[in-house]
C-alpha positions in Angstrom: 2.2 -8.0 -15.7 -0.2 -5.6 -13.4 1.9 -5.2 -10.4 -1.0 -3.2 -7.9 -4.0 -3.4 -6.8 -5.8 0.5 -7.2 -8.9 2.1 -5.9 -9.8 5.4 -6.4 -11.7 7.5 -3.9 -13.9 10.3 -4.4 -12.6 11.9 -1.5 -9.7 14.4 -0.4 -6.6 13.2 -0.1 -6.5 14.1 3.5 -9.2 12.3 3.9 -8.2 9.4 1.9 -4.8 8.9 4.1 -7.0 8.7 7.4 -9.2 6.1 6.0 -6.3 4.5 4.4 -5.1 4.1 8.1 -8.1 3.1 9.5 -8.8 -0.5 6.6 -5.2 -1.2 7.0 -5.3 -1.2 10.7 -8.6 -2.9 10.5 -6.5 -6.0 8.5 -3.9 -6.2 11.0 -1.0 -3.9 9.0 0.5 -1.3 11.4 2.0 1.9 9.8 5.9 1.6 10.5 6.8 5.1 7.8 5.1 7.4 6.4 7.0 9.5 3.4 5.5 12.5 2.2 6.9 12.4 -1.4 6.0 15.4 -2.2 7.4 17.4 0.9 10.3 15.7 0.6 10.9 16.2 -3.5 10.2 19.9 -3.3 12.4 20.1 -0.6 15.4 18.4 -2.1 14.4 19.8 -5.9 13.4 22.9 -4.9 11.3 24.5 -7.8 11.7 21.2 -10.2 9.0 19.7 -7.8 6.2 22.4 -7.7 4.0 20.7 -9.7 4.0 17.0 -8.0 0.9 16.1 -6.6 0.0 14.6 -2.7 1.7 11.5 -2.5 2.3 9.9 0.6 3.9 6.5 1.1 2.9 4.0 4.1 5.0 1.6 4.9 2.2 -1.1 6.6 3.5 -4.2 7.6 1.6 -7.6 9.1 4.2 -9.1 11.0 2.7 -12.6 11.5 3.1 -12.0 7.8 5.7 -11.1 7.1 7.6 -13.5 9.3 6.0 -16.5 7.7 7.7 -15.1 4.3 10.9 -14.2 6.0 11.4 -17.8 7.2 10.5 -18.7 3.8 13.1 -16.9 2.2 15.4 -14.0 4.2 15.7 -12.4 0.2 11.9 -11.7 0.3 12.0 -8.7 2.3 12.9 -6.9 -1.3 9.2 -7.7 -2.2 6.9 -7.7 0.9 3.5 -5.8 -0.2 4.2 -3.3 2.5 4.4 -0.2 0.4 0.6 1.6 0.1 0.5 4.8 -1.7 -2.5 7.3 -1.4 -1.8 10.2 -4.0 -3.9 12.9 -5.9 -5.5 12.0 -8.8 -6.7 14.6 -10.9 -10.4 15.3 -8.7 -9.8 11.8 -6.6 -7.1 9.9 -4.8 -5.6 6.8 -5.9 -4.7 3.8 -3.6 -2.4 1.7 -4.6 -1.1 -1.1 -3.0 1.6 -3.9 -4.5 -0.2 -7.3 -5.7 1.7 -9.9 -2.9 1.3 -12.4 -6.0 4.4 -10.7 -7.1 6.4 -12.3 -4.6 6.0 -15.4 -5.8 5.6 -14.6 -10.0 9.6 -12.9 -9.0 10.9 -15.5 -7.1 9.4 -18.7 -8.4 8.5 -20.0 -4.9 5.8 -21.8 -4.2 6.0 -21.6 -0.2 5.2 -18.2 -0.3 1.6 -18.4 -2.2 0.1 -18.9 1.0 1.6 -15.6 2.5 0.3 -13.9 -0.6 -3.0 -15.1 -0.6 -3.8 -14.4 2.8 -1.8 -10.9 2.0 -3.6 -10.2 -0.8 -7.3 -11.1 1.1 -6.2 -8.5 3.9 -5.6 -5.5 1.1 -8.4 -6.5 -0.7 -10.6 -6.0 2.5 -8.7 -3.1 3.0 -9.0 -1.6 0.0 -12.9 -2.7 -0.5 -13.7 -0.8 3.0 -12.7 2.6 1.4 -14.9 2.0 -1.7 -17.9 0.7 0.3 -20.7 3.2 1.1 -20.7 4.5 4.3 -23.5 2.9 6.5 -26.2 6.1 7.3 
């Protein structure tokens, strides 16, 4: 079972992070948290993490969708498709989001399907905008 939605960009890591923030905002997602995994692991593990690629987790939230999901099941907060990973992937940058259908699959709650579908449409639109050609 795939649980991610991934695109790969031919751009540097820092540029990709900025573009991901903009793409998510355009789809109604705000960034609540940002975890620089690379810096955190280096700080906590020192040399053991020296080879870690650039890796950031953006905690994105669409409040209306989160509210609808939590009204259905308070425990679903564990599965909300909030984390978006941006990481160096060779000479490219990978952008990954949790597939919102995971909420329905793991809980078996069909009442979450409309929320998952809307979240999926919004995430897909954000990811697609990252790979669309620049209008020149």
